C-alpha positions in Angstrom: -107.0 23.7 -74.6 -109.1 21.7 -77.0 -109.1 22.2 -80.6 -106.5 25.0 -80.5 -104.5 25.2 -83.4 -100.7 26.3 -83.1 -98.6 28.0 -85.9 -95.2 26.5 -86.8 -93.6 27.1 -83.3 -96.1 25.5 -81.7 -94.0 22.5 -80.8 -90.9 24.8 -80.2 -89.0 24.8 -76.9 -89.4 27.9 -75.1 -86.1 27.8 -73.6 -84.7 29.7 -71.0 -86.0 32.9 -70.6 -82.6 34.7 -71.9 -82.9 32.6 -74.9 -86.5 33.4 -75.2 -85.6 37.2 -75.5 -82.9 36.8 -77.4 -85.1 35.4 -80.1 -88.0 37.7 -79.5 -87.7 39.8 -82.8 -87.9 37.0 -85.1 -86.1 37.5 -88.4 -86.9 41.6 -88.6 -84.3 42.2 -85.8 -81.8 39.9 -87.7 -82.4 41.6 -90.8 -82.2 45.3 -89.6 -78.6 44.1 -88.0 -77.5 42.7 -91.1 -78.5 45.7 -92.9 -76.7 48.2 -90.6 -73.7 46.0 -90.9 -74.2 46.4 -94.9 -74.2 49.7 -94.6 -71.2 50.0 -92.4 -69.1 47.6 -94.9 -69.9 50.1 -97.6 -68.7 53.1 -95.8 -65.4 51.2 -94.9 -65.0 50.3 -98.4 -65.5 54.0 -99.7 -63.0 55.1 -96.9 -60.3 52.6 -98.3 -60.9 54.1 -101.5 -60.9 57.8 -100.6 -57.8 57.3 -98.4 -55.9 55.0 -101.3 -53.5 58.3 -101.9 -52.7 58.3 -98.5 -51.4 55.0 -98.5 -49.1 55.9 -101.6 -47.3 58.6 -99.5 -49.9 61.4 -100.3 -50.7 63.2 -96.9 -54.8 62.9 -97.6 -57.5 61.5 -95.0 -61.4 61.9 -95.4 -62.2 61.8 -91.9 -65.6 62.2 -92.5 -66.2 58.9 -94.6 -63.6 57.0 -91.9 -66.1 58.4 -89.1 -69.1 57.1 -91.2 -67.5 53.5 -91.1 -67.0 53.7 -87.4 -70.4 54.7 -86.9 -72.1 52.0 -88.6 -70.1 49.6 -86.8 -71.0 50.7 -83.8 -74.8 51.0 -84.6 -74.6 47.3 -85.7 -72.8 46.6 -82.7 -75.3 48.2 -80.4 -78.2 47.1 -81.8 -77.2 43.3 -81.3 -76.8 43.9 -77.8 -79.8 46.1 -77.4 -82.2 44.3 -74.3 -85.5 43.0 -76.1 -87.1 45.0 -73.3 -86.1 48.3 -74.7 -87.7 47.6 -78.1 -91.6 47.4 -77.3 -93.4 44.2 -77.5 -90.4 42.6 -79.4 -90.8 39.7 -76.8 -94.2 39.1 -78.5 -92.6 37.9 -81.3 -91.1 34.5 -82.0 -89.5 32.2 -84.8 -92.7 31.3 -85.7 -94.2 34.3 -85.5 -91.8 37.1 -86.6 -92.6 40.8 -85.9 -93.5 41.5 -89.3 -96.1 39.1 -89.4 -97.8 40.0 -86.1 -97.7 43.5 -86.8 -99.4 42.6 -90.3 -102.0 40.7 -88.4 -102.9 43.4 -85.9 -104.1 45.5 -89.0 -107.8 44.3 -88.2 -107.3 46.1 -85.2 -106.8 49.5 -86.9 -110.0 48.7 -88.8 -111.6 48.1 -85.7 -110.1 51.3 -84.2 -111.5 53.3 -87.0 -114.9 52.2 -87.0 -115.4 52.9 -83.2 -113.9 56.8 -83.7 -116.4 56.9 -86.3 -119.4 55.8 -84.5 -118.9 56.9 -81.3 -116.6 60.3 -81.8 -117.0 62.1 -85.2 -120.8 61.0 -86.3 -122.4 61.8 -82.9 -121.0 65.1 -82.7 -122.0 65.9 -86.4 -125.6 64.5 -85.9 -126.2 66.3 -82.8 -124.6 69.6 -83.8 -124.6 69.8 -87.3 -127.9 67.8 -87.9 -129.7 68.7 -85.2 -130.8 65.2 -84.5 -131.6 64.7 -80.6 -129.0 63.1 -78.8 -131.2 60.6 -77.4 -131.8 59.1 -80.9 -128.2 59.0 -81.6 -127.4 57.4 -78.2 -129.9 54.6 -79.4 -128.1 54.1 -82.5 -124.6 54.1 -80.8 -125.8 51.7 -78.4 -127.5 49.0 -80.5 -124.6 47.1 -80.9 -125.2 46.1 -77.3 -127.6 43.8 -78.6 -125.0 41.8 -80.2 -122.5 42.1 -77.5 -123.4 39.1 -75.4 -122.9 36.8 -78.3 -119.3 37.5 -78.4 -119.4 35.0 -75.9 -121.0 32.6 -78.3 -118.8 33.8 -81.1 -115.6 32.9 -79.3 -116.7 29.3 -78.4 -117.8 28.6 -81.9 -114.6 29.9 -83.7 -112.8 27.5 -80.7 -114.7 24.7 -82.0 -115.6 25.4 -86.0 -115.4 22.6 -88.6 -115.1 23.7 -92.2 -114.1 21.9 -95.3 -111.4 24.6 -96.3 -109.8 23.7 -92.6 -110.1 27.3 -90.8 -111.4 28.2 -87.8 -111.1 31.6 -87.1 -110.7 33.2 -90.6 -114.5 32.7 -91.7 -115.5 34.6 -88.4 -113.2 37.3 -89.4 -114.4 37.5 -93.1 -117.9 37.6 -92.1 -117.4 40.4 -89.6 -115.5 42.4 -92.4 -118.2 41.9 -94.9 -120.9 43.0 -92.1 -118.6 46.4 -91.2 -118.0 47.1 -95.1 -122.0 46.9 -95.5 -122.8 49.0 -92.6 -120.6 51.7 -93.9 -121.9 51.5 -97.5 -125.5 51.8 -96.1 -124.6 54.7 -93.8 -124.3 57.7 -96.4 -127.8 56.9 -97.7 -129.3 57.0 -94.2 -127.5 60.6 -93.6 -128.7 61.6 -96.9 -132.3 60.8 -95.6 -131.7 62.3 -92.7 -130.6 65.7 -94.0 -133.5 65.8 -96.4 -131.5 65.6 -99.4 -132.7 61.9 -100.3 -135.8 63.3 -102.0 -137.4 60.1 -100.5 -141.1 59.6 -99.6 -139.8 57.8 -96.4 -138.2 61.1 -95.2 -136.8 60.9 -91.5 -138.4 57.7 -90.8 -136.3 55.8 -93.5 -133.0 58.1 -92.3 -133.6 56.5 -88.9 -134.3 53.2 -89.7 -131.1 53.1 -92.1 -128.9 54.9 -89.6 -130.1 52.3 -86.9 -129.4 49.4 -89.3 -126.1 50.8 -90.6 -124.8 51.0 -87.1 -126.1 48.1 -86.1 -124.3 46.3 -88.9 -121.0 48.0 -88.3 -121.2 46.7 -84.5 -121.8 43.1 -85.3 -119.1 43.4 -87.8 -116.4 44.5 -85.8 -117.4 42.7 -82.6 -117.1 39.5 -84.6 -113.8 40.5 -86.3 -112.4 41.7 -83.1 -113.4 38.4 -81.2 -112.1 36.2 -83.6 -109.1 38.1 -84.9 -107.9 38.1 -81.0 -108.3 34.0 -80.8 -106.0 33.7 -84.2 -103.5 35.9 -82.3 -103.3 33.7 -79.4 -103.7 30.8 -81.6 -100.7 31.7 -83.8 -98.4 32.8 -80.5 -96.4 30.3 -78.0 -98.1 30.1 -75.3 -95.4 31.7 -73.1 -96.0 35.0 -75.3 -99.9 35.2 -75.7 -100.0 37.8 -73.1 -97.7 40.1 -74.9 -99.5 39.3 -78.1 -102.8 40.2 -77.1 -101.2 43.7 -75.2 -99.8 44.4 -78.8 -103.1 43.9 -80.2 -104.8 46.3 -77.8 -102.1 49.1 -78.4 -102.7 48.9 -82.1 -106.5 49.3 -81.7 -105.2 52.6 -79.8 -103.3 53.4 -82.6 -106.0 53.0 -84.9 -108.3 55.5 -83.0 -105.4 57.8 -82.6 -104.8 57.7 -86.7 -108.5 57.7 -87.5 -109.0 61.1 -85.2 -106.1 62.9 -87.3 -107.6 61.3 -90.8 -111.0 62.2 -90.1 -109.9 65.8 -88.6 -108.1 66.4 -92.0 -111.0 64.9 -94.0 -113.4 67.0 -92.5 -111.6 70.7 -92.5 -113.7 72.1 -93.7 -117.0 70.4 -92.9 -119.6 69.4 -95.6 -122.1 66.7 -95.9 -120.0 65.4 -99.1 -117.1 65.4 -97.1 -118.7 63.3 -94.8 -119.9 60.8 -97.0 -116.5 60.5 -98.4 -115.1 60.0 -95.0 -117.4 57.4 -94.6 -116.8 55.5 -98.0 -113.1 55.8 -97.2 -113.4 54.0 -94.2 -115.4 51.2 -95.6 -112.8 50.5 -98.6 -109.8 50.8 -95.9 -111.6 48.2 -93.7 -111.7 45.7 -96.7 -108.0 46.5 -97.6 -106.5 46.3 -93.9 -108.4 43.1 -93.0 -107.7 41.2 -96.3 -103.9 42.5 -95.7 -104.2 41.2 -91.9 -105.4 37.9 -92.8 -103.4 36.8 -95.9 -101.9 33.5 -95.2 -101.9 34.0 -91.4 -104.6 31.1 -90.2 -103.0 27.4 -91.1 -105.4 25.0 -92.8 -105.8 22.2 -90.5 -106.7 18.9 -92.6 -107.9 17.3 -89.3 -110.8 19.6 -89.5 -111.9 19.2 -93.1 -114.1 16.1 -92.5 -116.6 17.1 -89.8 -118.3 13.7 -89.8 -115.1 11.9 -88.6 -114.5 14.8 -85.6 -115.6 14.3 -82.2 -119.0 15.6 -81.1 -118.6 19.5 -80.5 -118.5 20.4 -76.6 -121.8 21.6 -75.5 -121.6 25.4 -74.8 -123.6 25.5 -71.8 -121.5 23.4 -69.7 -118.6 25.0 -70.8 -120.0 28.3 -69.4 -121.1 26.6 -66.5 -117.3 25.6 -65.5 -116.2 28.7 -66.6 -118.8 30.7 -64.5 -117.4 28.7 -61.3 -113.9 30.8 -60.9 -113.6 32.4 -57.6 -114.1 36.4 -57.4 -115.4 35.8 -60.9 -119.0 37.7 -59.9 -117.5 40.5 -57.8 -114.9 40.9 -60.8 -117.6 40.8 -63.4 -119.9 43.8 -61.3 -116.3 46.0 -60.9 -115.7 45.4 -64.5 -119.2 46.6 -65.5 -119.7 49.4 -63.2 -116.3 50.8 -63.7 -116.7 50.2 -67.7 -120.2 52.0 -67.4 -118.6 55.0 -65.6 -115.7 55.6 -68.0 -118.4 55.1 -71.0 -121.3 57.2 -70.3 -119.4 60.1 -71.9 -118.6 58.6 -75.0 -121.1 60.2 -77.2 -121.3 63.3 -75.0 -117.5 64.7 -75.2 -117.4 65.7 -78.8 -121.1 67.4 -78.7 -119.8 69.0 -75.5 -117.1 70.6 -77.3 -119.6 71.8 -80.2 -122.3 72.9 -77.9 -120.7 74.4 -74.8 -117.2 75.2 -76.4 -118.2 76.4 -80.0 -115.2 74.2 -81.1 -115.3 73.2 -84.9 -115.8 69.4 -86.0 -112.1 69.1 -87.0 -111.1 70.4 -83.5 -113.5 67.8 -81.5 -112.7 65.2 -83.6 -108.9 65.2 -82.4 -110.7 64.7 -78.9 -110.3 61.0 -79.9 -106.9 61.2 -80.4 -106.0 62.6 -76.9 -108.4 60.3 -75.4 -106.5 57.5 -77.0 -103.3 58.8 -75.9 -104.2 59.0 -72.3 -105.3 55.5 -72.8 -101.9 53.9 -74.4 -100.2 56.4 -71.4 -102.2 54.3 -68.7 -101.2 51.1 -70.8 -97.5 51.9 -70.7 -97.4 52.8 -66.8 -99.7 49.6 -66.2 -96.9 47.4 -68.0 -94.2 48.9 -65.8 -96.1 49.0 -62.5 -97.4 45.3 -62.8 -94.2 44.1 -63.8 -92.7 45.5 -60.5 -95.0 43.5 -58.6 -98.1 45.9 -58.2 -101.1 44.3 -57.6 -103.5 44.5 -60.5 -106.5 45.6 -58.6 -105.0 48.1 -56.9 -103.8 49.5 -60.0 -107.4 49.8 -61.5 -108.3 51.5 -58.0 -105.9 54.0 -59.1 -107.4 54.6 -62.2 -110.8 55.0 -61.0 -109.4 57.6 -58.7 -107.8 59.7 -61.5 -111.3 59.5 -63.5 -112.9 61.8 -60.6 -110.4 64.6 -61.4 -110.6 63.9 -65.2 -114.5 64.5 -65.2 -113.9 67.5 -62.8 -111.6 69.0 -65.5 -114.1 68.6 -67.9 -116.8 70.5 -66.2 -114.6 73.2 -65.7 -113.6 73.6 -69.1 -117.3 75.0 -69.6 -117.4 77.3 -67.0 -114.0 78.5 -68.0 -114.6 78.1 -71.8 -111.0 76.6 -71.7 -110.6 74.2 -74.6 -107.1 73.2 -73.0 -108.8 72.4 -70.0 -111.2 70.2 -72.4 -108.5 68.2 -73.9 -106.6 67.8 -70.5 -109.8 66.2 -68.9 -110.0 63.9 -72.1 -106.4 62.8 -71.5 -107.1 62.1 -67.9 -110.1 60.2 -68.7 -108.2 57.8 -71.2 -105.7 57.6 -68.7 -107.9 56.6 -65.8 -109.7 54.2 -67.9 -106.9 52.4 -69.3 -105.4 51.8 -65.8 -108.8 50.3 -64.8 -109.1 48.0 -67.9 -105.5 47.1 -67.6 -105.7 46.1 -63.7 -109.2 44.6 -63.8 -108.8 42.1 -66.8 -105.2 41.1 -66.2 -106.7 39.9 -62.7 -109.7 38.6 -64.2 -107.3 36.5 -66.9 -105.4 35.0 -63.8 -108.6 33.1 -62.7 -109.1 31.7 -66.0 -105.9 31.1 -67.7 -106.5 27.8 -68.8 -109.6 28.3 -70.7 -110.2 28.3 -74.6 -109.0 31.7 -75.7 -112.3 32.5 -77.8 -114.4 31.5 -75.0 -112.8 33.7 -72.5 -112.0 36.6 -74.7 -115.7 36.7 -75.9 -117.0 36.7 -72.3 -114.6 39.8 -71.3 -115.7 41.7 -74.4 -119.4 40.8 -73.9 -119.5 42.4 -70.1 -117.3 45.4 -71.8 -119.3 45.9 -74.4 -122.5 45.7 -72.4 -121.5 48.0 -70.0 -120.4 50.3 -72.6 -123.5 50.1 -74.6 -125.9 50.5 -71.8 -123.8 53.4 -70.4 -124.0 55.3 -73.8 -127.6 54.7 -74.3 -128.2 56.0 -70.6 -125.9 59.1 -71.2 -127.7 60.1 -74.2 -131.1 59.9 -72.4 -129.9 61.5 -69.1 -128.1 64.5 -71.2 -131.4 65.1 -73.4 -133.9 64.6 -70.6 -131.7 67.2 -68.3 -131.4 69.6 -71.3 -135.0 69.8 -72.1 -136.1 70.5 -68.3 -133.4 73.4 -67.8 -134.3 74.8 -71.1 -137.6 75.9 -70.0 -135.5 78.0 -67.4 -132.2 78.9 -68.9 -130.6 79.9 -72.3 -130.2 76.9 -75.0 -126.1 77.1 -74.5 -126.8 77.0 -70.5 -129.0 74.2 -70.6 -127.2 72.3 -72.8 -123.8 72.4 -70.3 -126.4 71.7 -67.4 -127.5 68.5 -69.3 -124.0 67.5 -69.6 -123.0 68.2 -66.2 -125.9 65.9 -64.9 -124.2 63.2 -66.8 -120.9 63.8 -65.5 -122.0 63.9 -61.9 -123.5 60.2 -62.5 -120.3 59.0 -63.6 -118.5 60.2 -60.6 -120.7 59.0 -58.7 -120.3 55.5 -60.3 -116.4 55.7 -60.2 -116.8 56.0 -56.2 -119.3 53.1 -56.1 -116.8 51.0 -58.1 -114.0 51.9 -55.5 -116.4 50.5 -53.0 -116.8 47.1 -54.7 -113.3 46.5 -55.8 -111.6 47.7 -52.6 -112.1 44.1 -50.9 -110.5 42.4 -54.1 -107.8 45.0 -54.1 -106.9 44.4 -50.6 -107.0 40.4 -50.9 -104.7 40.6 -54.1 -102.3 42.9 -52.1 -101.7 40.5 -49.7 -100.4 37.8 -51.8 -103.1 35.4 -51.0 -105.8 36.6 -53.4 -105.6 36.9 -57.0 -102.3 36.5 -58.4 -99.9 38.8 -59.8 -98.4 37.3 -63.0 -96.6 39.1 -65.7 -98.4 41.8 -67.4 -99.6 41.0 -70.8 -103.6 41.3 -70.9 -104.1 37.9 -72.0 -107.6 38.4 -71.8 -108.2 41.8 -73.1 -110.9 41.9 -75.5 -109.6 45.0 -77.1 
């Protein structure tokens, strides 16, 4: 691929599969094994000292210390022979990209996950239930990043061929995205103050709405840019044979970030107050700068070949590259499947937490944990996908299963309102995450098998644009549908019953979309199952945009 930078190990020989697995952990596993051996040696020395009288003829022996020495030796030996397949994502690392460096790079996904939870989870519930802002207005704010989502394709392409006097390709884009994300989070508390009437401004609600929209847009623009260029940097640094596993690890770290953010927000907002909310948003902004700075530190090597742009060959034309890319077989059907399925699972993104507050009367700290349950379901789907796909199961068959799982998931959420059951509500959230995870893994694994020879930035940007556009559009429509139906039903029912009816209509639309996606994807799933259609390469999500 043109202009791709490799780190340290780019020219290294991948070797046999067994050799690659043995070196997978880089220096981290070796250092840990040496540490265990050191502990065993110290325990053995202590045993010799304690048992010295016994060697002099006295009947004395310390079985505890002697046992500690044997245990240390056993652990060290077991660690050295432990197969890397039992160490999650150990085979994503290499000698040139050891596990500790890879995990440090993945910190930018933690910051993205925090921003996503804040925008699509915590804030929309607080603004709707506690601040009484119409949900359609919140949906517009949350969906504003959709305006930028299609530009992920261009961002990825530009970062593939970017020329700077510093000699970097990806870092400038990641840092600009970080600054945009930070500025949006810095502006957000002031917008919320205007919306609550505490800003003492003559602009009032109008200023609050405009400021909130600008803040949401800047945060969305920032994490789209950071994520696209960051994932491309991860694939640059990884050996070609391990790139799928590297991007898979990045996706897992995004989900981990969402889970950690959910618990963090639940702690910070218990009990809830406007001051606690502002303090939480400010904390996310500061953590974003710190995490991304640590993640980028000494990651991308400077390439002297890009320092003098005038001496470089002309930059490839984006339209020509996209035209070639779009000629891939099955691409249009796959794009339609990804769009419909993502929309089906995403329409409830800004509704689940308000549902818990309005229908089940749950507190902010309780509904914030919902994102943790959702992300846990996604992680579970991710792990199941890895096992299933590596055993030879068709990726689009897996996606179909995910769509089918989504139907009872939304039924559980619907029934939780009828039965006033928080447990059923949480179970439905886990199943929504599980179904969405299976669907995303299967479709994007199949999609990347059609475009495995293309530049990382363009490919990641394309799938990111499709997913983000579907998510943004579905989020907007979900909020509008709920607001409209609730308004109509409020003429005949009580406020709580009308709110439940509005949510019910949206969940019904999502079930219909899931069924429609099954109809679209089934022909491709049948072709893949026969072995003559979509290939079933090793699981890795090389194209998952996070």
